[in-house]
Legacy VTK file of the C-alpha trace (Angstrom):
# vtk DataFile Version 3.0
C-alpha trace
ASCII
DATASET POLYDATA
POINTS 167 float
95.299 38.805 126.293
97.312 35.565 126.288
100.278 37.312 124.740
100.457 39.702 127.739
100.544 36.960 130.394
104.357 36.489 130.222
104.822 40.275 130.628
102.410 40.444 133.552
104.072 37.435 135.155
107.543 38.962 134.633
106.327 42.267 136.027
104.991 40.573 139.153
108.284 38.760 139.652
110.172 42.059 139.363
107.815 43.701 141.874
108.332 40.832 144.335
112.115 41.022 143.893
112.056 44.768 144.520
109.883 44.331 147.615
112.200 41.588 148.850
115.265 43.825 148.360
113.554 46.679 150.215
112.816 44.310 153.077
116.491 43.295 153.224
117.680 46.910 153.138
115.103 47.914 155.727
116.327 45.098 157.961
119.855 46.464 157.829
118.645 49.716 159.305
116.917 47.996 162.196
119.087 47.482 165.239
118.998 43.729 165.778
119.943 44.276 169.396
116.829 46.300 170.146
115.623 42.924 171.413
117.194 43.198 174.863
116.995 39.450 175.455
120.431 39.330 173.775
121.889 40.836 176.946
120.377 38.239 179.246
123.205 35.821 178.489
126.084 38.264 178.721
128.065 39.087 181.812
127.505 42.491 183.360
130.921 42.428 185.001
133.286 45.129 183.696
136.287 42.844 184.309
135.002 40.364 181.716
135.484 43.044 179.052
138.911 44.584 179.692
139.867 48.085 178.594
142.715 48.233 176.067
144.871 51.365 176.224
147.772 50.283 174.021
148.365 52.650 171.075
149.989 49.760 169.206
146.531 48.152 169.003
145.403 50.953 166.658
145.622 50.553 162.895
148.721 52.203 161.447
147.307 55.506 160.156
145.325 56.131 163.342
148.340 55.226 165.504
150.552 57.705 163.610
147.986 60.489 164.009
147.576 59.596 167.681
151.332 59.844 168.246
151.461 63.224 166.468
148.486 64.388 168.544
150.180 63.311 171.794
153.426 65.037 170.790
151.670 68.337 170.049
149.639 68.132 173.257
152.813 67.522 175.259
154.477 70.511 173.579
151.553 72.679 174.753
151.710 71.261 178.264
148.371 69.460 178.004
148.424 66.447 180.356
146.723 63.892 178.099
146.302 60.260 179.024
144.916 57.584 176.731
142.084 55.767 178.471
141.032 53.400 175.664
142.091 52.430 172.143
140.978 49.189 170.506
137.733 47.739 171.810
136.595 44.168 171.216
133.084 43.722 169.853
132.199 41.962 173.096
133.252 45.037 175.077
131.344 47.297 172.686
128.229 45.155 173.171
128.753 45.327 176.940
129.013 49.128 176.833
126.003 49.370 174.526
123.995 47.322 177.027
124.668 49.917 179.747
121.449 51.768 180.362
119.485 49.555 178.019
119.591 46.137 179.668
120.136 47.473 183.195
119.627 50.629 185.230
123.006 52.231 184.478
123.508 55.327 182.329
123.756 54.847 178.563
127.479 55.068 177.750
127.548 54.561 173.985
125.071 55.192 171.229
126.273 52.523 168.805
127.292 48.906 168.493
129.330 49.751 165.383
132.248 51.737 166.763
135.491 52.992 165.262
137.091 51.498 168.378
136.238 47.973 167.183
137.901 48.807 163.853
141.058 50.031 165.635
140.470 53.543 164.321
139.584 55.419 167.536
140.931 56.306 170.950
139.657 58.117 174.021
141.518 60.504 176.278
141.157 62.108 179.679
143.049 64.830 181.487
145.833 63.297 183.555
144.847 65.206 186.675
143.374 63.240 189.549
139.843 64.386 190.314
139.574 66.493 187.141
139.868 63.842 184.435
136.736 64.929 182.556
135.729 68.328 183.952
138.009 70.779 182.122
136.149 71.873 178.992
138.984 74.180 177.854
141.383 71.228 177.985
139.122 69.057 175.833
138.433 71.878 173.386
142.142 72.536 172.837
142.837 68.805 172.477
140.031 68.592 169.915
141.539 71.457 167.935
144.920 69.708 167.919
143.308 66.399 166.958
141.517 67.973 164.013
144.779 69.680 162.953
146.513 66.287 162.647
143.631 64.798 160.643
141.521 63.182 163.362
137.804 63.664 163.841
137.156 64.970 167.342
133.978 63.919 169.138
134.144 67.232 170.992
132.717 68.980 167.938
129.848 66.553 167.295
126.474 68.250 167.558
124.132 65.268 167.902
126.132 63.445 170.552
129.193 65.191 171.978
131.979 62.854 173.081
134.649 65.221 174.391
137.502 62.755 174.744
136.882 60.703 171.594
139.066 60.839 168.480
138.701 58.757 165.330
140.201 58.448 161.900
LINES 1 168
167 0 1 2 3 4 5 6 7 8 9 10 11 12 13 14 15 16 17 18 19 20 21 22 23 24 25 26 27 28 29 30 31 32 33 34 35 36 37 38 39 40 41 42 43 44 45 46 47 48 49 50 51 52 53 54 55 56 57 58 59 60 61 62 63 64 65 66 67 68 69 70 71 72 73 74 75 76 77 78 79 80 81 82 83 84 85 86 87 88 89 90 91 92 93 94 95 96 97 98 99 100 101 102 103 104 105 106 107 108 109 110 111 112 113 114 115 116 117 118 119 120 121 122 123 124 125 126 127 128 129 130 131 132 133 134 135 136 137 138 139 140 141 142 143 144 145 146 147 148 149 150 151 152 153 154 155 156 157 158 159 160 161 162 163 164 165 166
């Protein structure tokens, strides 16, 4: 029996290491910000988290695809306007807090956005009063976006985001 003690001890250490690693991996799947006390110390003023619309703030490949997308949309007479490109993590956190830490509608489903990585942009229809209501407009824009190599949120099934494009 004494000769098996080192093997038993080693086996227990391996089991504890595996359990520890599972705990770490499990923790990565848990949204740390489910504890809404995080939002208590952040401003709920939109002006503290400015919107960035500059295409030059996108990473190079996304910017090139965005420019190609805009060119093709213009050629088809689609009045596209960029309403947001790069988003700071602070702004993403602010948007994520909407509807969770206050009584507003939920406006984003993630804290980890392609916007914060400079790989996404949002559009609207440049028509006053009809910026988001024309489904045919957004569908055609999505088709053009996909044709130039972008992923269009219009086609997402779990959470449709009509004006969102990412690369």
